[in-house]
C-alpha positions in Angstrom: -14.9 66.9 10.0 -16.6 66.3 6.6 -19.9 67.8 5.3 -22.1 65.9 2.6 -24.2 68.4 0.5 -27.0 67.0 -2.0 -28.8 68.8 -4.9 -30.5 68.2 -8.2 -33.8 66.4 -7.4 -37.4 67.5 -8.6 -40.1 66.6 -10.5 -40.4 64.7 -13.6 -42.4 62.8 -15.9 -41.9 59.1 -16.4 -39.1 58.7 -19.2 -37.5 61.7 -18.3 -33.9 62.3 -16.9 -32.4 63.9 -13.8 -28.9 64.5 -12.4 -28.0 64.6 -9.1 -25.0 66.2 -7.5 -23.3 65.6 -4.3 -20.0 67.6 -2.8 -18.2 66.6 0.2 -15.8 69.0 2.0 -13.7 69.1 5.2 -11.4 66.1 5.8 -11.9 64.5 2.7 -8.9 62.6 2.5 -9.6 59.5 3.9 -13.0 58.7 1.8 -13.0 55.7 -0.2 -16.3 55.2 -1.2 -19.6 57.2 -2.1 -22.7 55.8 -2.4 -26.2 57.0 -3.4 -29.0 55.7 -1.2 -32.8 56.1 -1.5 -35.9 55.9 0.6 -39.5 55.9 -0.4 -42.5 56.1 1.8 -43.0 53.1 3.8 -40.1 51.5 2.5 -36.4 50.5 3.7 -33.3 52.7 2.7 -31.7 51.0 -0.2 -28.3 51.3 -1.9 -29.2 52.7 -5.5 -25.2 53.1 -6.7 -21.9 52.9 -5.2 -18.4 54.0 -6.3 -15.1 53.7 -4.7 -11.8 55.9 -4.9 -10.8 53.7 -7.9 -13.9 54.0 -9.9 -15.4 50.8 -9.2 -19.1 51.0 -9.6 -22.1 48.7 -8.1 -25.5 49.1 -8.8 -29.3 48.2 -7.6 -30.3 45.8 -10.1 -33.6 47.9 -10.9 -31.7 50.5 -12.0 -28.9 48.9 -14.3 -28.9 50.4 -17.4 -30.8 53.7 -16.6 -28.7 55.1 -14.0 -24.8 55.8 -14.0 -22.8 57.0 -11.0 -19.9 59.0 -11.3 -17.1 60.6 -9.5 -14.3 63.5 -9.3 -11.9 62.7 -6.9 -10.2 66.1 -7.1 -13.4 67.9 -6.5 -14.8 65.7 -4.2 -18.0 64.9 -5.8 -20.3 62.4 -6.9 -23.1 62.5 -9.6 -25.8 60.0 -10.3 -27.4 60.5 -14.1 -30.7 59.0 -13.6 -32.5 58.3 -17.1 -35.8 56.7 -17.9 -37.2 57.4 -14.9 -40.2 55.4 -13.7 -42.8 56.1 -10.7 -41.2 53.6 -8.9 -37.9 55.7 -8.7 -39.7 58.3 -6.7 -38.0 58.5 -3.3 -35.8 60.7 -1.0 -32.2 60.3 -2.5 -29.0 60.4 0.0 -25.6 60.9 -0.6 -23.2 58.9 1.7 -19.5 58.8 2.0 -17.6 56.2 4.0 -14.2 56.6 5.2 -13.7 53.1 7.2 -12.9 53.8 10.7 -12.5 57.2 10.3 -16.4 57.6 10.1 -19.2 57.8 7.5 -21.4 60.9 6.3 -24.9 61.4 5.0 -26.4 64.3 3.2 -29.5 65.9 3.9 -31.3 64.1 1.1 -33.2 65.2 -2.0 -36.6 64.6 -3.1 -37.0 63.1 -6.7 -40.4 62.6 -7.7 -41.5 60.7 -11.1 -45.4 61.5 -12.2 -47.2 62.4 -15.0 
């Protein structure tokens, strides 16, 4: 089994920065891709950023140039550095670890609120 735990959410003013962290524990050797998703009230959950075990990345268009995803395979962790935050970034952010046919695992979510 795999456990996924997120941290780092909070309240920040527009233009500010926040760093989210996620750590996977347990049988993590099959994890290939780690993602950050977010879901705002009344909206569908959307993929924000993705990174695979070879450090290839993918970003939602609206966060390109502002957010950076990084990964430490040795520590089974992934981070999301969020800069120049906008009110539209307000959402619950979820970490997601994918291990192909072995399964997929969601974190509990961490609230990010961008407001003046």
